[in-house]
C-alpha positions in Angstrom: -54.1 -119.0 108.0 -56.8 -118.3 105.1 -53.8 -117.1 103.1 -52.4 -120.7 103.4 -55.3 -122.5 102.5 -56.0 -120.8 99.8 -52.0 -121.6 98.8 -52.5 -125.3 99.6 -55.7 -125.2 97.3 -53.9 -123.8 94.7 -51.2 -126.5 95.1 -53.9 -128.9 94.7 -55.4 -127.6 91.3 -51.8 -127.2 89.9 -51.2 -131.5 90.9 -54.8 -131.7 88.5 -56.3 -132.6 91.6 -55.3 -135.7 92.1 -56.5 -138.1 95.1 -54.3 -140.3 96.7 -55.0 -143.9 96.5 -54.1 -144.0 100.0 -55.5 -141.7 102.7 -53.3 -143.6 105.4 -50.3 -141.4 105.5 -52.9 -139.1 106.0 -54.7 -140.5 109.2 -51.8 -141.6 111.1 -50.1 -137.7 110.4 -53.2 -136.4 112.1 -54.1 -139.2 114.5 -50.1 -138.6 116.1 -50.8 -134.6 116.2 -53.9 -135.4 118.3 -52.7 -137.7 120.3 -49.6 -135.3 120.9 -52.5 -132.4 121.9 -54.7 -135.0 123.5 -51.5 -136.0 126.2 -50.6 -132.0 126.7 -53.9 -131.3 127.6 -54.8 -134.0 130.4 -51.4 -133.4 131.8 -52.2 -129.4 131.9 -55.3 -130.5 133.7 -54.2 -132.7 136.0 -50.9 -130.0 137.2 -53.6 -127.4 137.4 -55.9 -129.6 139.7 -52.4 -130.9 142.1 -51.3 -127.2 142.5 -55.0 -125.9 143.5 -54.9 -129.2 146.1 -51.1 -128.5 147.6 -51.3 -124.6 146.8 -48.0 -125.0 144.8 -48.2 -122.2 142.6 -44.7 -123.2 140.9 -47.1 -125.5 139.0 -49.8 -123.7 138.8 -47.7 -120.9 137.1 -46.6 -123.6 134.9 -49.6 -124.3 133.2 -50.5 -121.4 132.4 -46.9 -120.5 130.8 -47.3 -123.7 128.9 -50.7 -122.6 127.4 -49.5 -121.2 124.2 -48.2 -124.6 123.8 -51.6 -126.3 123.6 -52.5 -123.5 120.9 -50.1 -124.3 118.8 -50.4 -127.7 118.5 -54.3 -127.1 117.7 -52.9 -124.7 115.0 -50.8 -127.6 113.9 -54.1 -130.0 113.6 -55.8 -127.7 112.0 -53.4 -127.2 109.1 -52.7 -130.7 108.6 -56.2 -131.3 108.1 -57.2 -128.3 106.0 -53.8 -129.6 104.0 -55.9 -133.1 103.5 -58.8 -131.8 102.3 -57.3 -129.5 99.7 -54.6 -132.0 98.2 -56.4 -135.3 99.0 -59.5 -134.7 98.3 -60.9 -137.0 101.2 -64.8 -138.7 100.8 -66.8 -139.9 103.0 -65.4 -142.1 106.4 -62.3 -139.9 105.5 -64.2 -136.6 105.4 -65.8 -137.4 108.6 -62.5 -137.8 109.9 -61.2 -134.9 108.9 -64.0 -132.8 110.6 -64.3 -134.6 113.6 -60.6 -133.7 114.5 -61.3 -130.2 113.3 -63.9 -130.1 116.1 -61.9 -132.6 118.5 -59.0 -130.3 118.6 -61.0 -127.1 119.5 -62.4 -128.8 122.1 -59.2 -130.0 123.3 -57.4 -126.2 123.1 -60.5 -125.6 125.4 -60.3 -128.4 128.0 -56.4 -126.4 127.7 -57.9 -122.8 128.9 -59.9 -124.7 131.5 -56.2 -126.2 132.9 -55.6 -122.8 132.6 -58.5 -121.3 134.5 -57.9 -123.8 137.2 -54.4 -122.9 138.0 -55.5 -119.5 138.3 -57.7 -120.2 141.0 -55.1 -122.2 142.6 -52.7 -118.8 142.6 -55.4 -116.9 144.3 -56.9 -120.1 146.8 -52.9 -120.7 147.8 -53.0 -117.3 149.6 -55.7 -118.1 152.0 -56.5 -120.9 154.4 -58.6 -123.8 152.4 -62.3 -123.4 153.9 -63.6 -127.0 153.7 -61.7 -130.1 152.6 -61.3 -130.6 148.9 -64.0 -133.8 148.9 -65.9 -132.9 145.7 -63.8 -131.1 144.2 -61.3 -134.5 144.0 -64.2 -136.2 143.1 -64.9 -133.5 140.1 -61.1 -134.2 139.4 -61.5 -137.6 138.8 -64.5 -137.9 137.1 -63.3 -135.0 134.5 -59.6 -136.1 133.9 -61.0 -139.6 133.4 -63.6 -138.6 130.9 -61.2 -136.7 128.7 -59.1 -139.7 128.6 -61.9 -142.1 127.6 -63.4 -139.5 125.3 -59.6 -139.9 123.4 -59.4 -143.2 124.0 -62.6 -143.9 121.9 -61.4 -141.6 119.2 -58.5 -143.5 118.6 -60.1 -147.1 118.9 -63.4 -145.8 116.7 -65.2 -147.1 120.2 -68.7 -145.8 120.1 -69.6 -147.9 123.2 -67.5 -146.4 125.3 -68.4 -142.7 123.7 -71.5 -143.2 124.6 -70.2 -144.2 127.9 -68.5 -140.6 128.7 -71.7 -139.2 127.2 -73.8 -140.1 129.8 -71.0 -139.5 132.8 -71.4 -135.9 132.2 -74.5 -136.0 134.1 -72.6 -137.2 137.1 -70.1 -134.6 137.3 -73.3 -131.9 136.2 -75.1 -133.5 139.9 -71.7 -132.9 141.5 -71.2 -129.7 140.8 -74.8 -128.6 141.1 -74.6 -129.8 145.2 -71.2 -128.4 145.6 -72.6 -124.9 144.1 -75.8 -124.8 146.7 -73.6 -126.3 149.4 -70.5 -123.0 148.9 -73.7 -120.4 148.2 -74.9 -121.4 151.8 -71.7 -120.9 153.5 -71.5 -117.6 151.8 -74.4 -116.8 152.8 -73.4 -118.2 156.7 -70.4 -115.9 157.0 -70.0 -112.7 158.5 -69.7 -109.7 155.9 -66.4 -109.1 157.2 -64.9 -112.5 156.3 -63.8 -111.2 152.9 -61.1 -114.4 152.9 -63.6 -117.0 153.1 -66.0 -115.2 150.5 -62.7 -115.1 148.2 -61.8 -118.8 149.0 -65.6 -120.1 148.6 -65.6 -117.8 145.5 -62.5 -119.2 144.4 -64.3 -122.8 144.4 -67.4 -122.1 142.8 -65.7 -121.4 139.8 -63.4 -124.4 140.0 -66.1 -126.7 140.0 -67.6 -124.4 136.7 -64.5 -125.2 135.2 -64.6 -128.5 135.9 -67.9 -128.7 134.6 -67.1 -127.6 131.9 -63.8 -129.9 131.1 -66.8 -132.7 131.0 -68.8 -130.6 128.6 -66.0 -130.4 126.1 -65.5 -134.3 126.8 -68.8 -135.4 126.3 -68.4 -133.1 123.1 -65.6 -135.2 121.9 -67.3 -138.5 121.8 -70.2 -136.9 120.1 -67.8 -136.0 117.5 -66.4 -139.5 117.8 -70.1 -141.7 117.2 -70.6 -139.1 114.4 -67.3 -140.1 112.5 -67.5 -143.8 113.3 -71.6 -144.3 112.3 -72.6 -141.2 110.5 -75.5 -140.4 113.1 -75.8 -138.0 115.8 -75.3 -139.4 119.3 -78.0 -137.1 121.2 -80.6 -138.3 118.4 -79.6 -141.8 118.7 -80.1 -142.1 122.8 -82.0 -139.3 123.6 -85.1 -139.9 120.9 -84.3 -136.6 119.3 -86.0 -135.4 115.7 -83.5 -136.7 113.2 -82.1 -134.4 110.6 -84.5 -135.8 107.9 -87.1 -134.8 109.9 -85.7 -131.4 110.6 -84.9 -131.0 107.1 -88.5 -132.0 106.2 -90.0 -129.4 108.6 -87.6 -126.8 107.4 -89.1 -127.1 103.3 -92.6 -127.0 104.7 -92.0 -123.9 106.4 -89.7 -122.1 103.3 -92.7 -123.6 101.3 -94.5 -120.8 99.2 -91.4 -118.2 99.8 -90.6 -116.9 96.0 -87.8 -114.2 97.0 -84.7 -115.1 98.6 -85.6 -111.3 100.7 -88.3 -113.5 102.7 -85.9 -115.9 103.9 -83.3 -113.5 105.1 
C-alpha cells in the first residue's frame, strides 16, 4: 500500500500537482464504494445473528467465508481515498470528507469482524440446547443493526441530527448488554460444575453480547466521523461539554513552556 501511494504521489508531481476544478467525480466514486461496503457489512451482521437464532451452520460459515470480501472492500476504499489525496489535493470540506471515509471504512471492516465473531459463536451454540430464549440478544440485534444503517444514512445524507441520535442510542445498547451479562453470570454461578454444556452456551452468549456492544461502538464512531465531516466539530465536545481542541492546545503549550531541548519532550 505504501509503495502504491508513493507511485500516486510521483504521478501527481509529474502532472504538475494540478488540482481538479471539481471534486464531484472522486466523491461519487468513493461514496459508491462505501455504499457497497456498508450493504455487505449489514448483510453479514444480519446473517450472523440469524444463524445464531436458528442454529443455521451453513449461513454462519457463509458469513465467515465472505469476510475476505469486506476486507478487500476496505482496501478499495482506502486506495481510492489515498489516490484522491495524492492527485486532487483536496482541501477544507473535501479533505474532511476523505479522512472521514478512511476512518469509516475501518469501522465498517471491524463491524464485519464482529459479524464473523457472532457467526463463530453460532457454530458453537448450534451443538447444544439453547440455554434461554434469546430475547435480550434479539433486542441488541435490532438496535445494533439499526444503528449501523442509520449511521450510514447520516453519512450519505450529511445528517448531523441523525448522527447525534446514533451516538446517544449506543447507551441503550450498553445497558442491555450489561443487564444480560449480569444475568448470564448469575446463571453460570447457579449451574452444577458438571453442567459443561450450559456453561459453554452461557459463555458463548456472553461473548455475543460483547460483540454486539462493539458493533454499537463502531456505529457510534461512524456517527462521530460524520459529525466532524459536516460541521468540523467533535460530537462529544458539542453534546457532552468536553474540553475543546483550542483549550487542549493551550494547556499543552503551557505545560511545554520553558522546555528548551527537544530531548526534554521525548
